[in-house]
Every structure is written in C-alpha cells, then in structure tokens.
C-alpha positions in Angstrom: -35.8 -7.7 19.9 -33.3 -4.4 17.9 -32.1 -3.2 21.1 -30.8 -6.9 22.0 -29.6 -7.1 18.3 -27.7 -3.7 18.1 -26.3 -4.8 21.4 -25.3 -8.4 20.3 -23.7 -6.8 17.3 -21.7 -4.5 19.4 -20.3 -7.5 21.2 -19.4 -9.0 18.1 -17.2 -5.8 17.3 -15.5 -6.1 20.6 -15.1 -9.1 20.1 -13.6 -8.9 17.2 -11.8 -6.6 18.1 -10.2 -8.4 21.4 -9.0 -11.4 18.7 -7.1 -9.5 16.6 -5.6 -7.0 18.2 -4.4 -10.5 21.1 -3.4 -11.7 16.9 -1.1 -8.5 15.9 0.6 -9.7 19.5 1.8 -12.8 18.3 2.9 -11.6 14.8 5.7 -9.5 17.1 6.6 -11.9 19.1 6.6 -15.4 16.6 5.3 -14.6 13.4 2.6 -14.8 11.3 3.7 -18.5 10.4 3.6 -19.4 14.1 -0.1 -17.2 14.3 -2.6 -19.8 16.2 -6.7 -19.9 16.7 -5.7 -22.1 19.6 -3.0 -19.6 21.5 -6.0 -17.1 20.8 -8.0 -18.0 22.5 -6.1 -19.4 25.6 -4.5 -15.4 26.0 -7.8 -14.1 25.3 -9.7 -16.6 27.9 -12.7 -18.4 25.0 -13.3 -21.3 23.7 -11.3 -22.8 20.5 -14.9 -23.5 19.2 -16.1 -20.2 20.2 -13.7 -17.5 18.4 -14.0 -20.4 15.4 -17.6 -18.9 15.0 -15.8 -15.4 14.2 -12.4 -16.7 11.9 -13.2 -20.1 11.0 -10.0 -21.1 10.2 -6.4 -18.8 10.9 -6.3 -18.2 6.6 -10.1 -16.0 7.4 -7.7 -14.2 10.7 -4.5 -13.7 8.1 -6.2 -12.2 5.8 -8.6 -9.9 8.6 -4.8 -8.4 9.8 -3.9 -7.9 5.8 -7.1 -6.6 5.1 -6.6 -4.1 8.1 -2.7 -3.5 7.7 -3.0 -2.4 3.8 -5.8 -0.9 4.6 -3.7 1.7 7.8 -1.2 2.2 4.9 -3.4 3.2 2.4 -5.4 6.1 4.4 -1.5 7.8 5.7 -1.1 7.5 1.7 -5.0 8.8 0.5 -4.6 11.8 3.2 -0.5 12.9 2.5 -1.4 12.4 -0.6 -4.7 14.9 -0.6 -2.5 17.5 2.1 -2.6 20.9 -0.3 -2.8 19.3 -3.3 -4.2 21.9 -5.5 -0.8 23.6 -4.1 1.8 21.3 -3.8 4.2 20.3 -7.1 4.2 17.2 -8.2 7.4 15.7 -7.1 6.8 17.4 -3.1 3.2 15.9 -3.4 5.1 12.3 -4.4 7.4 12.5 -1.4 4.9 13.3 0.7 3.1 10.0 0.6 6.6 7.8 0.3 8.1 9.9 3.5 4.4 9.1 5.0 4.0 5.9 3.7 7.5 5.2 5.0 6.7 6.3 9.0 3.8 3.9 9.1 5.6 0.7 8.5 8.5 2.2 11.3 6.4 2.3 13.9 4.2 -1.0 12.9 6.9 -3.0 11.8 5.4 -6.4 11.9 2.4 -5.2 9.6 4.3 -4.0 7.3 6.1 -7.4 7.1 3.0 -9.6 7.0 1.7 -7.5 3.7 5.6 -6.7 2.3 7.7 -9.3 4.3 8.2 -13.0 3.6 4.9 -14.7 1.7 3.4 -17.0 5.1 4.0 -20.3 4.1 0.4 -22.4 3.4 -1.0 -19.0 2.7 -3.5 -18.0 -0.2 -4.2 -14.1 -0.2 -8.0 -14.4 -1.2 -9.7 -11.4 -3.9 -10.5 -9.7 -1.0 -7.3 -8.3 -0.4 -7.1 -7.0 -3.7 -8.4 -3.4 -3.3 -7.5 -2.4 -0.5 -3.4 -3.1 -2.0 -4.3 -1.4 -4.3 -4.6 1.7 -1.7 -1.2 3.5 -1.8 -0.7 2.4 -5.6 -3.5 4.5 -6.4 -2.7 7.9 -5.3 1.0 6.8 -7.1 -0.9 7.1 -9.9 -3.2 10.2 -9.2 -0.3 12.6 -8.9 0.6 11.4 -12.2 -2.9 11.3 -14.0 -2.9 15.1 -12.1 0.3 15.7 -13.6 -0.9 14.5 -17.2 -3.1 16.3 -16.9 -2.5 19.6 -16.5 0.3 18.8 -19.4 3.0 19.0 -17.0 3.9 15.4 -17.2 7.4 15.3 -19.6 6.6 11.2 -20.9 9.4 8.9 -20.4 11.4 7.4 -23.1 10.1 3.3 -23.4 11.5 0.6 -24.1 9.7 -1.7 -27.8 9.9 -4.8 -25.2 8.5 -3.0 -22.4 5.4 -0.9 -24.4 2.8 -4.2 -24.6 3.1 -4.8 -20.9 2.8 -0.6 -20.6 -0.5 -0.2 -22.8 -2.2 -3.7 -20.8 -1.0 -1.9 -17.3 -2.3 1.9 -18.8 -5.4 0.0 -19.8 -6.1 -2.0 -16.2 -5.3 0.1 -13.4 -3.7 3.7 -15.0 -6.4 5.7 -17.3 -5.1 8.4 -18.0 -1.2 8.3 -17.3 0.6 7.6 -20.7 1.7 4.1 -21.0 5.6 5.0 -21.0 3.9 6.8 -18.0 3.5 4.0 -16.3 6.2 1.6 -16.4 8.2 4.0 -15.1 6.1 4.1 -12.1 5.4 0.0 -11.5 9.3 0.8 -11.5 9.6 3.5 -9.1 6.1 2.3 -6.7 8.3 -0.8 -6.5 11.5 1.1 -5.1 9.8 3.1 -3.1 8.5 -0.1 -0.5 12.3 -1.7 -1.9 13.8 1.1 0.3 12.1 0.9 3.2 12.1 -2.7 3.4 16.2 -2.2 3.5 15.5 0.2 5.9 12.7 -1.9 8.3 14.7 -5.1 7.3 18.2 -4.4 7.9 19.5 -4.7 5.4 21.1 -0.6 6.1 22.1 -1.5 9.1 25.7 -0.2 9.6 25.5 1.0 5.3 23.2 3.6 5.8 22.9 6.4 8.5 21.2 9.0 7.7 18.4 7.1 6.4 16.2 9.3 6.0 17.9 12.3 4.0 18.4 9.2 1.8 15.4 8.2 1.2 13.6 11.2 0.2 16.0 12.3 -1.7 15.5 9.2 -3.6 12.1 8.7 -3.9 11.8 13.3 -5.2 14.4 10.5 -7.9 12.7 8.8 -8.4 9.1 10.7 -9.3 10.7 12.5 -12.0 12.0 9.5 -13.3 8.1 8.4 -13.8 7.5 12.3 -15.2 6.7 14.1 -12.4 8.3 18.7 -12.1 9.4 19.6 -9.5 7.6 22.8 -10.3 4.0 23.8 -11.2 4.9 25.2 -14.2 0.8 25.5 -15.2 -1.1 23.4 -18.4 1.0 23.3 -21.2 0.5 21.9 -24.5 0.9 18.6 -25.6 -0.7 16.2 -28.0 0.0 13.1 -26.3 -3.3 11.0 -25.9 -4.9 9.8 -22.7 -4.8 6.0 -22.0 -7.8 4.1 -22.3 -9.7 2.8 -18.8 -10.1 0.4 -16.6 -9.8 -1.7 -13.5 -7.3 -1.3 -11.0 -7.1 -5.1 -9.2 -3.5 -5.4 -7.4 -2.7 -9.7 -5.8 -1.7 -9.6 -2.1 
C-alpha cells in the first residue's frame, strides 16, 4: 500500500506542477485577471472536473502562484543577505539584497507583476500569503537588527506624528530595531520596490538608460537613510533601547 500511495503522491505533485506551469504561461500571455481554469485544463488535455480536484477555484490557483512567487523572491533575498554576512558592511548587504530582488523581477516580470503589480479584480489574498510575502522585508529588517545589536546603527530622526506607528511596527515585526529606524526602513523598503516597478513597468523608458547604476546608488542612499553604515566600524556604546519583541504579519 505504501508503494501505491507514494506513486499517487508523486503523480499529484507532477500534475500540480504542470497546472501551475501552464497557469504561468497564461499570466504571461493574458494577465492574471484572465486566468481561467478551463483554459488551463484544455491546454493540458484534462477535464475541468479533474483539474478542480487540484485547485477548486481560480482563486486557489492564483494563491498558489502568488505564494510560489513570494517564496522564490524571498529565497533570492535570503541567499543574498546571508552571503558573507559577518564581513560585508551593512550598506553593501542591503544593496546586494536589493540588487538580487531586482534581478529576479527582471527575469520573472509576470510573476513580479502578480505580486507587486495591480490587484487582480475580484481576488482577495488569504492569510496563507502573509508569511511568504514578508520574507524580503524580514531580510532587510535582519540587516538593520544586526547593525543595531553591533552598535553600528545611526538611528535617524523620527517625526513626532510617526512615533505611534513606528513603535507599533517595531513591536509587531521588527523586534530589536529602534522604532525610528523601523519607520525609515519601511519607507526605504517601499522605495526599493518602487524603483524596480518603475523599471519593470516602463516608467524609465526614454528617461533613464543607466538603470543598474541608478538603482545601486539609490538603494545605497536608502540604506544610509535607515542608519546603516557603509563600513564595519565595530561595536560602539549606545544607550538606545531595543524595540519589544513581537510577530511579523504582512498582507499581500
């Protein structure tokens, strides 16, 4: 029985992968809004009723594709952030992560558009997407946390009207990072993806030609706005309190 069960599980994995591969082709050709289970089934030579046993609805298939895309870009960011983490200055680590994310987006434009482009009409992302969606952000937070723990983080000024939000964000998803740095980090995080989206969706056409140098310079400045140092200066004394611990939710 275990042999039969194993064969069935392998077959299910293979069919699931084939369904998602065909769905990605549809994303590239038609866009997420026109994704159709019937069209996917037709291209694979499956009956629609058979495909529904794998994905009961279009939204279930979309969610699977979204989770896959977030996990893929998250894995790229994590590898870049872990590379020579003990020796590379924080600004360089931040830049390496941002550049790895940009390269993934340029190589997978339709999957990038699925998770960072216009919302899909009629689709609401479930909580299943929250963890995968947070992976890139958690890498950036980890870089700031390591700098803070080493006494290397130059905490930026915090506007009084942002303090409440900054303290909440620090408690929820950035323990160990001063609230002022968290507020700057969230703004920088959004701007990193804004730069990638501008390039990917054509806003830089006939405006910026040297896009990679512009991106590297911009994300380096964003890292410094968070308070990350460009060199490893070693720990220094600091009276700044650490943020309270908490969780790290993020909606897609």
